[in-house]
C-alpha positions as CSV (number, residue, x, y, z in Angstrom):
1,M,-214.1,-56.3,37.5
2,S,-212.6,-59.4,39.7
3,S,-214.5,-61.0,42.5
4,E,-212.8,-59.6,44.7
5,T,-213.4,-55.8,44.3
6,R,-216.6,-55.9,42.7
7,A,-219.3,-54.7,45.2
8,A,-222.3,-57.5,46.3
9,P,-226.0,-56.1,44.6
10,G,-227.0,-53.8,46.9
11,A,-224.2,-53.9,49.4
12,P,-222.7,-51.1,50.8
13,S,-219.9,-49.4,48.0
14,G,-216.4,-48.5,48.8
15,S,-212.6,-49.7,48.8
16,E,-211.1,-53.2,49.9
17,A,-209.6,-51.3,52.9
18,T,-211.3,-51.5,56.6
19,E,-213.7,-48.3,57.2
20,A,-215.8,-47.7,60.2
21,G,-219.0,-49.7,60.0
22,N,-220.5,-52.9,60.7
23,I,-220.3,-55.2,58.0
24,F,-221.3,-58.4,60.3
25,V,-224.8,-58.8,59.8
26,S,-226.6,-60.5,62.8
27,N,-230.3,-59.4,62.6
28,Y,-232.8,-58.3,60.1
29,P,-234.6,-55.6,59.3
30,P,-231.7,-53.7,60.3
31,F,-231.4,-52.9,64.4
32,S,-231.6,-48.6,62.8
33,C,-235.1,-49.5,61.9
34,W,-236.2,-50.7,65.6
35,T,-238.2,-47.8,67.2
36,G,-239.4,-46.8,70.5
37,E,-243.1,-46.0,68.9
38,R,-242.9,-49.9,68.8
39,L,-243.0,-51.1,71.9
40,A,-246.6,-51.8,72.1
41,E,-246.2,-54.5,70.0
42,A,-243.7,-56.2,72.1
43,R,-246.0,-55.8,75.1
44,A,-248.9,-57.5,72.9
45,A,-246.2,-60.2,72.0
46,L,-246.0,-60.8,75.7
47,D,-249.2,-61.0,76.7
48,R,-250.4,-63.9,74.3
49,P,-249.2,-67.3,74.4
50,P,-246.3,-68.7,72.8
51,K,-246.9,-70.6,69.5
52,P,-246.6,-74.5,69.6
53,G,-243.9,-76.1,69.9
54,A,-241.5,-73.0,69.6
55,K,-238.0,-73.4,70.7
56,L,-237.2,-70.6,74.2
57,G,-233.9,-69.1,74.8
58,V,-233.0,-66.7,77.6
59,Y,-229.6,-64.5,77.2
60,A,-228.3,-62.9,80.2
61,H,-225.7,-59.9,79.4
62,I,-222.9,-59.6,82.2
63,P,-221.8,-56.2,80.9
64,F,-218.9,-55.9,83.3
65,C,-214.9,-56.3,82.3
66,R,-211.4,-56.1,83.3
67,K,-210.6,-53.7,80.4
68,R,-212.4,-52.7,77.4
69,C,-210.9,-53.9,74.3
70,H,-210.4,-51.5,71.6
71,F,-212.4,-53.1,69.0
72,C,-215.1,-54.1,71.3
73,Y,-218.5,-52.1,70.4
74,F,-221.1,-54.6,72.6
75,K,-222.2,-52.4,75.9
76,V,-219.5,-52.8,79.0
77,Y,-218.6,-51.8,82.1
78,T,-215.3,-51.0,84.2
79,D,-215.4,-49.0,86.5
80,K,-218.5,-50.6,88.8
81,N,-217.7,-51.7,92.6
82,S,-219.1,-55.0,93.8
83,L,-222.7,-53.2,95.2
84,E,-223.3,-51.8,92.0
85,I,-222.8,-55.1,89.9
86,K,-224.5,-56.2,93.3
87,G,-227.5,-54.0,92.5
88,Y,-227.1,-55.0,88.2
89,L,-227.8,-59.3,89.4
90,D,-230.8,-58.4,91.5
91,G,-232.1,-56.2,88.6
92,L,-231.3,-58.8,85.8
93,L,-233.2,-61.8,88.4
94,R,-236.0,-59.0,88.9
95,E,-236.3,-58.7,84.8
96,L,-236.6,-62.3,85.0
97,E,-238.8,-62.5,87.5
98,L,-241.2,-60.5,85.2
99,Y,-241.1,-61.9,82.2
100,A,-241.4,-65.4,83.7
101,G,-244.8,-64.4,84.8
102,K,-246.2,-62.9,81.5
103,P,-248.4,-65.1,79.1
104,F,-245.8,-65.6,76.4
105,V,-243.7,-68.0,79.2
106,G,-246.4,-69.8,80.9
107,G,-244.1,-72.2,82.8
108,R,-242.0,-72.6,79.6
109,R,-238.4,-74.0,80.4
110,P,-235.6,-72.8,78.7
111,D,-234.1,-75.0,75.7
112,F,-230.9,-73.3,75.4
113,V,-229.3,-70.1,77.7
114,Y,-226.4,-68.1,77.1
115,F,-224.3,-66.1,79.3
116,G,-223.2,-63.3,77.4
117,G,-220.9,-60.1,77.8
118,G,-218.9,-58.3,79.0
119,T,-217.6,-60.9,80.7
120,P,-219.8,-63.0,82.5
121,S,-216.6,-65.0,84.5
122,Y,-215.5,-61.5,85.7
123,L,-217.9,-62.2,88.3
124,G,-216.9,-63.8,91.2
125,S,-218.0,-67.8,92.2
126,D,-220.7,-66.5,95.0
127,Q,-222.1,-64.0,92.3
128,L,-222.2,-66.4,89.8
129,L,-224.5,-69.2,92.5
130,Y,-226.2,-65.7,93.5
131,L,-227.3,-65.1,90.0
132,T,-227.7,-69.2,88.9
133,D,-229.6,-69.6,92.3
134,G,-232.1,-67.2,90.8
135,M,-232.6,-67.6,87.6
136,K,-232.9,-71.4,88.4
137,R,-235.8,-70.7,90.3
138,L,-237.7,-68.6,87.8
139,L,-236.7,-70.1,84.6
140,P,-235.4,-74.0,85.4
141,W,-233.0,-74.9,82.7
142,D,-232.7,-78.5,83.7
143,A,-233.9,-79.7,80.8
144,A,-231.9,-77.8,78.1
145,E,-229.8,-78.9,75.5
146,E,-227.3,-75.9,76.0
147,V,-225.8,-73.8,78.2
148,A,-223.3,-71.7,76.9
149,F,-220.9,-69.3,79.1
150,E,-218.2,-66.6,78.1
151,C,-215.2,-66.3,79.4
152,E,-212.0,-64.1,79.6
153,P,-209.0,-66.4,80.1
154,G,-207.5,-64.3,82.4
155,T,-210.7,-64.6,85.1
156,L,-210.9,-67.8,85.5
157,T,-209.2,-70.1,88.0
158,E,-209.9,-73.8,88.7
159,H,-212.1,-73.2,91.4
160,K,-214.5,-70.6,89.5
161,L,-214.3,-73.3,86.2
162,K,-215.4,-75.7,88.9
163,I,-218.2,-73.7,90.0
164,I,-219.3,-72.9,86.0
165,R,-218.9,-76.6,85.4
166,E,-221.2,-77.4,88.4
167,L,-224.1,-75.0,87.4
168,G,-224.5,-77.0,84.0
169,V,-222.6,-75.0,81.4
170,T,-222.3,-77.2,79.0
171,R,-220.2,-74.7,76.0
172,L,-217.4,-72.7,77.5
173,S,-216.4,-70.3,75.2
174,L,-212.9,-69.0,75.7
175,G,-212.5,-64.8,74.4
176,V,-208.9,-66.1,73.3
177,E,-208.5,-63.5,69.8
178,H,-205.1,-64.0,69.5
179,F,-202.2,-65.7,71.3
180,D,-199.3,-63.2,70.8
181,D,-198.7,-61.4,73.8
182,H,-198.1,-57.8,71.9
183,V,-201.0,-57.9,69.7
184,L,-203.2,-58.5,72.8
185,E,-202.0,-55.4,74.5
186,I,-202.3,-53.1,71.5
187,N,-205.8,-54.0,70.9
188,G,-206.4,-53.7,74.6
189,R,-206.9,-57.2,75.7
190,A,-207.0,-57.8,79.6
191,H,-205.0,-61.5,79.2
192,R,-202.2,-62.6,77.8
193,S,-200.8,-65.8,76.5
194,K,-199.7,-67.7,79.7
195,E,-203.2,-67.0,81.2
196,I,-204.9,-68.7,78.3
197,G,-202.8,-72.2,78.7
198,R,-203.4,-72.3,81.8
199,A,-207.0,-71.8,81.9
200,Y,-207.4,-74.1,79.0
201,G,-205.7,-76.3,81.0
202,Y,-208.2,-76.6,83.9
203,A,-211.3,-76.7,81.3
204,R,-210.1,-79.5,79.7
205,E,-209.6,-81.4,83.1
206,L,-213.2,-80.4,84.4
207,D,-214.2,-82.2,81.2
208,F,-216.5,-79.7,79.7
209,P,-218.7,-81.4,77.0
210,Q,-217.9,-78.4,74.3
211,I,-215.1,-76.1,74.7
212,N,-214.7,-73.0,72.2
213,I,-212.1,-71.1,71.3
214,D,-212.5,-67.2,69.1
215,L,-209.9,-65.8,67.3
216,I,-210.1,-62.7,65.3
217,A,-208.1,-62.3,61.8
218,G,-206.7,-59.0,61.1
219,M,-206.5,-57.2,64.6
220,V,-204.0,-54.3,65.6
221,E,-200.5,-54.5,64.5
222,E,-201.2,-58.6,63.0
223,T,-198.9,-59.6,60.4
224,E,-198.5,-63.2,58.5
225,E,-196.1,-64.4,60.6
226,R,-198.3,-63.9,64.2
227,W,-201.4,-64.3,62.5
228,Q,-200.1,-68.1,61.4
229,D,-198.7,-68.8,64.9
230,A,-201.7,-68.4,66.5
231,V,-203.2,-70.5,64.2
232,E,-201.4,-73.3,65.0
233,K,-201.2,-72.8,69.0
234,A,-205.3,-73.5,68.5
235,V,-204.8,-76.2,66.8
236,A,-202.7,-78.0,69.0
237,L,-205.3,-77.3,71.9
238,A,-207.5,-79.3,69.9
239,P,-211.0,-77.1,70.8
240,D,-214.0,-78.8,69.7
241,S,-214.6,-75.7,68.5
242,V,-213.1,-72.1,66.9
243,T,-214.8,-69.1,66.0
244,I,-212.8,-66.9,63.6
245,Y,-213.9,-63.3,63.3
246,Q,-212.9,-61.2,60.6
247,M,-211.8,-57.8,62.7
248,E,-214.4,-54.4,61.7
249,I,-214.7,-51.3,63.6
250,P,-217.6,-50.0,64.7
251,F,-218.6,-46.4,65.2
252,N,-218.8,-47.4,69.4
253,T,-215.2,-48.5,69.4
254,T,-211.6,-46.7,70.7
255,I,-210.5,-47.7,67.7
256,Y,-213.0,-45.6,65.6
257,Q,-213.0,-42.4,68.3
258,R,-208.8,-42.5,67.5
259,M,-209.7,-42.4,64.2
260,K,-212.4,-40.1,63.9
261,A,-209.5,-37.7,66.3
262,D,-207.2,-38.4,63.6
263,G,-209.5,-37.7,60.9
264,K,-208.8,-41.1,59.2
265,L,-211.1,-42.8,56.9
266,T,-208.9,-46.4,57.3
267,A,-208.3,-48.3,60.1
268,P,-205.2,-49.2,61.5
269,V,-206.3,-52.6,60.6
270,A,-205.9,-55.5,57.6
271,D,-207.6,-54.8,54.3
272,W,-210.4,-57.0,54.2
273,P,-208.4,-58.9,51.0
274,T,-206.1,-60.0,53.6
275,K,-208.4,-60.8,56.2
276,R,-210.7,-63.1,54.2
277,R,-207.4,-64.7,52.9
278,W,-205.9,-65.4,56.7
279,V,-209.4,-67.3,57.8
280,A,-209.2,-69.0,54.3
281,E,-205.5,-70.3,55.6
282,A,-207.0,-70.6,59.1
283,F,-209.9,-73.0,57.7
284,A,-207.2,-75.3,55.5
285,R,-204.7,-75.6,59.0
286,F,-208.1,-77.0,60.6
287,E,-209.7,-79.1,57.7
288,A,-206.1,-80.6,57.6
289,A,-206.2,-81.3,61.4
290,G,-209.5,-83.1,61.1
291,Y,-212.1,-80.5,61.6
292,T,-215.1,-79.3,59.4
293,V,-215.7,-76.2,58.3
294,A,-219.6,-75.5,59.6
295,S,-220.4,-72.2,59.2
296,A,-218.4,-68.7,58.1
297,Y,-217.2,-68.4,60.6
298,T,-216.6,-71.6,62.8
299,V,-214.8,-74.9,62.8
300,V,-216.1,-77.9,64.3
301,K,-214.2,-81.2,65.6
302,N,-217.0,-83.6,65.5
303,P,-220.2,-82.3,63.3
304,K,-222.1,-85.1,64.6
305,R,-221.4,-84.4,68.6
306,T,-220.7,-80.6,68.4
307,R,-223.7,-78.3,67.9
308,F,-224.7,-74.2,68.8
309,C,-227.7,-74.7,69.8
310,Y,-227.8,-70.4,70.7
311,R,-227.0,-69.5,67.0
312,D,-228.9,-72.8,65.3
313,Y,-232.1,-71.5,67.1
314,L,-232.2,-68.1,67.0
315,W,-231.6,-68.3,63.1
316,T,-234.7,-70.3,62.6
317,G,-236.8,-68.3,64.2
318,A,-236.9,-69.5,68.3
319,D,-238.3,-67.3,71.3
320,L,-235.4,-65.3,72.9
321,I,-235.4,-63.7,76.6
322,G,-233.0,-60.9,76.7
323,G,-231.9,-60.3,79.9
324,G,-229.9,-57.0,81.0
325,V,-228.7,-53.7,79.9
326,A,-229.3,-53.2,75.8
327,S,-229.8,-56.4,75.3
328,F,-231.7,-58.1,72.6
329,G,-234.6,-60.2,72.6
330,H,-237.3,-62.2,70.2
331,I,-240.9,-62.7,71.5
332,G,-243.5,-64.2,69.3
333,G,-241.8,-63.1,66.2
334,T,-241.2,-59.7,67.6
335,H,-237.8,-57.9,67.9
336,L,-237.0,-55.9,71.3
337,Q,-234.0,-54.4,72.9
338,N,-233.5,-53.2,76.5
339,L,-232.3,-49.6,77.3
340,A,-228.8,-49.0,76.8
341,S,-227.7,-47.2,79.7
342,F,-227.2,-48.3,83.1
343,E,-229.2,-45.9,85.2
344,A,-232.1,-46.4,82.7
345,Y,-232.2,-50.0,82.9
346,A,-232.1,-49.8,86.4
347,E,-234.7,-47.0,87.2
348,A,-237.0,-48.7,84.9
349,L,-236.3,-52.6,87.1
350,Q,-237.1,-50.3,90.1
351,R,-240.7,-48.9,88.9
352,G,-241.5,-52.4,88.1
353,E,-241.5,-52.3,84.0
354,L,-239.5,-53.9,82.1
355,P,-236.7,-51.8,80.9
356,L,-237.6,-52.0,77.0
357,W,-236.1,-49.1,74.5
358,R,-236.9,-49.9,71.1
359,A,-238.9,-52.9,68.7
360,L,-240.1,-54.1,65.6
361,T,-242.0,-56.7,64.1
362,P,-241.2,-57.7,61.0
363,T,-243.6,-58.2,57.8
364,P,-243.7,-61.9,56.9
365,E,-241.5,-60.5,54.1
366,E,-239.1,-59.7,56.2
367,R,-239.5,-62.8,58.5
368,F,-238.3,-64.8,55.5
369,I,-235.6,-62.5,54.7
370,R,-233.8,-62.8,57.9
371,E,-234.1,-66.6,58.0
372,W,-232.7,-66.7,54.7
373,I,-229.7,-64.4,55.3
374,L,-228.8,-65.8,58.7
375,Q,-229.0,-69.3,57.2
376,L,-226.9,-68.9,54.7
377,K,-223.8,-68.4,57.0
378,L,-224.2,-72.1,57.2
379,G,-222.6,-72.4,53.6
380,R,-225.9,-74.3,52.3
381,V,-229.6,-74.4,52.8
382,R,-232.3,-76.2,51.6
383,A,-235.3,-74.4,49.7
384,T,-237.7,-76.8,50.8
385,Y,-237.3,-75.1,54.1
386,F,-238.4,-72.0,52.8
387,R,-241.1,-73.0,50.7
388,D,-242.9,-75.3,54.0
389,K,-242.2,-72.2,56.5
390,F,-243.0,-69.0,54.4
391,G,-245.0,-70.6,51.5
392,V,-241.7,-69.1,49.2
393,D,-239.2,-70.8,47.0
394,P,-235.8,-68.6,47.5
395,R,-234.6,-69.7,44.0
396,E,-237.4,-67.9,42.7
397,R,-237.4,-65.4,45.1
398,F,-234.1,-64.4,44.7
399,A,-233.1,-65.9,40.8
400,A,-231.3,-62.9,39.6
401,E,-229.4,-62.2,43.2
402,L,-228.6,-66.0,42.7
403,E,-227.6,-66.1,39.4
404,D,-225.4,-63.1,39.7
405,L,-223.4,-65.0,42.7
406,R,-223.2,-68.2,40.9
407,D,-221.7,-66.1,38.0
408,R,-219.0,-64.5,40.3
409,G,-218.4,-68.0,41.7
410,F,-220.0,-66.9,45.1
411,A,-222.7,-69.8,45.5
412,K,-224.4,-72.3,43.2
413,V,-227.5,-74.3,43.3
414,E,-228.2,-77.9,43.0
415,G,-231.8,-78.9,43.0
416,D,-232.9,-78.0,46.2
417,E,-229.9,-77.1,47.7
418,I,-228.2,-73.5,47.7
419,G,-225.1,-73.1,48.5
420,L,-221.8,-70.8,48.8
421,S,-218.5,-71.4,47.9
422,R,-215.4,-71.1,49.8
423,E,-214.9,-67.4,48.4
424,G,-218.5,-66.7,48.8
425,L,-218.9,-67.6,52.6
426,L,-215.7,-66.1,53.7
427,Q,-217.2,-62.6,52.8
428,V,-220.7,-63.7,53.6
429,D,-221.7,-60.8,55.4
430,R,-220.8,-58.3,52.8
431,L,-223.0,-60.1,50.0
432,L,-226.5,-60.8,52.4
433,H,-226.9,-56.8,51.9
434,G,-227.5,-58.2,48.1
435,F,-230.8,-59.8,50.0
436,F,-232.2,-57.1,51.7
437,L,-235.3,-55.1,50.5
438,P,-234.5,-51.9,48.9
439,Q,-235.7,-49.4,51.8
440,H,-233.0,-51.3,54.1
441,R,-229.8,-50.7,51.8
442,N,-227.0,-48.6,52.8
443,I,-228.6,-47.3,55.6
444,R,-227.1,-47.2,59.0
445,Y,-227.4,-50.7,60.3
446,T,-226.9,-49.9,64.2
């Protein structure tokens, strides 16, 4: 059986067609294991002082969009008026105020801040200033190493970008996804190609320290020619970094709802071998242009200058205050998620309560596995990091799994370093399930 079709140990089985479900691994144990019965653990963690030297991040979820993309699986709203948005921002600030008063925070200042969505740039300039002025009073980020901000190109004007730059944003992430207007339209994106060039030009003139653009391989009605053209246009822009995702179809997407209505199991997008090949071709093209592959999804122009603190600190166990509806946090070793309903989120805050929904405190073994699988996405890790931090050598703990990956050409172990081949890196999320504990395999991820 070839390496293209053989399933990873413990990985979801099935064809290489794109079917509904989550492939992308963003945390461990799976979210479906988190429960409301474990919320006492989160509250107890908030009442303890932080571990010395622990990094602290703040994530602010802005769940508003002009349109809902057909592949989107995040909590977003397209029907909220200005009064409702103002109420949400007030709630978000109230939530952060509650966090700021907890012993877990204890006067700490964020090391990194991330505005995600939804579409943070959907907010008007006055709304952005209102939110961020309030946040800075509660959790000042003047010493933050990174302030990242997600944008949809069609929501940006030169004036709004100036405001965003003045807020202290150091990493501007443009949700380009594609440059072809037909592909953008058929996948439900709100912006078009002309808006990409205009927004990127404005951003470059304002000298943001880092501009990242997102692309997605394998969107609905993608073709060889369209994908190659998208890659060439991305190279021509010369952004500081590019993030390339392979299209998946989680259950809470419009595409899945259409599949379900039509009785189809296979999504109307490229299969996994094709998506992996398209990303491999993109990586090669960027490397030819002087970029470096920095993870399973990322190329960077200058590895010494370009970092992604939000990713790197979370993957090494940093604390994270997750503010906003359905947001995720990590408090002193305990994972937690907010209520996923707009109304329930607001009602909890009106009662003066943190809007928590579910939580989980991983065991020491699960914490080790979490960092191991997340850091493998970087393509190479050092065994001494895990031995020093967790007292576990992954070369011994996962000897059988690593041997299997070596035999299939996906991984190699050279002294202290465990690395993935390019072929392994391109399908790392699929392979990571092989390192899950038995009780976490073949269950719903979310």
